[in-house]
Structure formats: C-alpha cells, structure tokens
N, C-alpha and C positions, 0 to 999 in steps of 0.2 A: 461541583460539576466535573464529571469525567469527560475527557476528550478521547474519542476513538481514533486510533492511528492504524491504518492498514499498510503493511510493508509487503511489496512484491519484489522478492530478491531470491535468485536461484543459488547463490553461493552461501553455504551455511555459516561461514565465518563472518561475513558482512551482516547476514540476517541476525545472528546472535549479538553482534556489536550494536546494531540499531535497537534491538529489543532491550538490551541491557541499558543503553543510553536513555531510553524513555522510561524504563522501569526504575532506574537508580535514583533514589532520593526524590522521587516525584510525589511522595505522599499520596499515592493512588490517584493522581490527577489524570493519568493516561491509562487507557485500556489498549494494549497492543495486540495486533493480530498479524499473521504472516501467511503468505502463500509462495510457492516456489515457481509458479509459472503464471503467465498472463490469463489463461483460460479460467483457472481457479480464482485468480485475483478478480477478474471481471464479475464472475458469479457472486463472489462474496461482497464485493463493493456494491453491486446492485442490491444484494440482500440486506447488508448492514448499514449502508450509507455512512461511512466513517467521516470524521471531521477533516481529516487530511490523509492523503495517500503519498507514501514514499515509494518511488518506482525506479527500478533498475532500468537503464536505457537498453542494455544488451542482455537478454535472458538466454537461457540454454537453447540449444538446437536451432539457432538462428532467429529465434523469436525476438521481436523488437518491442521495447517498452513504448515506443512511439505509437504502435498500433493500439496498445491499451489506452494511452493518452487520448488518441483520436476517438476511441469508443466512448470514453468518459465525456469528452467535450461535445460529442454529437448526441448524447442522451440528455434530454431536457431535465430529467430528474436528478442527474448526477453532475451536470456541467458546473455547478456552483462549488464543487469540492476542490480545494487547492491541491495541486500535485507538485511534489518536489522530486526532481530527477537528478 
C-alpha cells in the first residue's frame, strides 16, 4: 500500500529535504507531492485526498498555514486527514 503525502512548503530547500526524507529508502511506500502555496495546496488536497499533509505554518507573502489547516478541518470530506505543522 502506498501512502500519499502532500507537502505545502514555500522554501525550496525545506521542500526538497522533506521530499527526499519520504522518498529515501521507503521502498515506494510513499507518493510525495508538493505545492508552494496554500491555494494550490488546498486545490490539490481536495482533488487527491492525501493520507497526510505536512504544512508550513508561515508561507510566502504573509499567507498562513493556519488558514489552510482551518480549511481542511472545516471540510467534512477532508477533516479526517492528519496535518503535521
């Protein structure tokens, strides 16, 4: 079984670190996806329904990860998804 991980991270270095951490020696257990802002993240989370979301608390241009978290928690189809901030 593959687990889908969605990473919302605006800093390329952190995003690559997380992508590598889940991809390294996982024997294909994880499918990792990435978006650089909350708007794209919300669209893709809604579309793909990942098994977990890793969310940056402070995104670029003053955007807050907490807004993304609120959106996920207020959507009955998404609120079950664990979010790591």
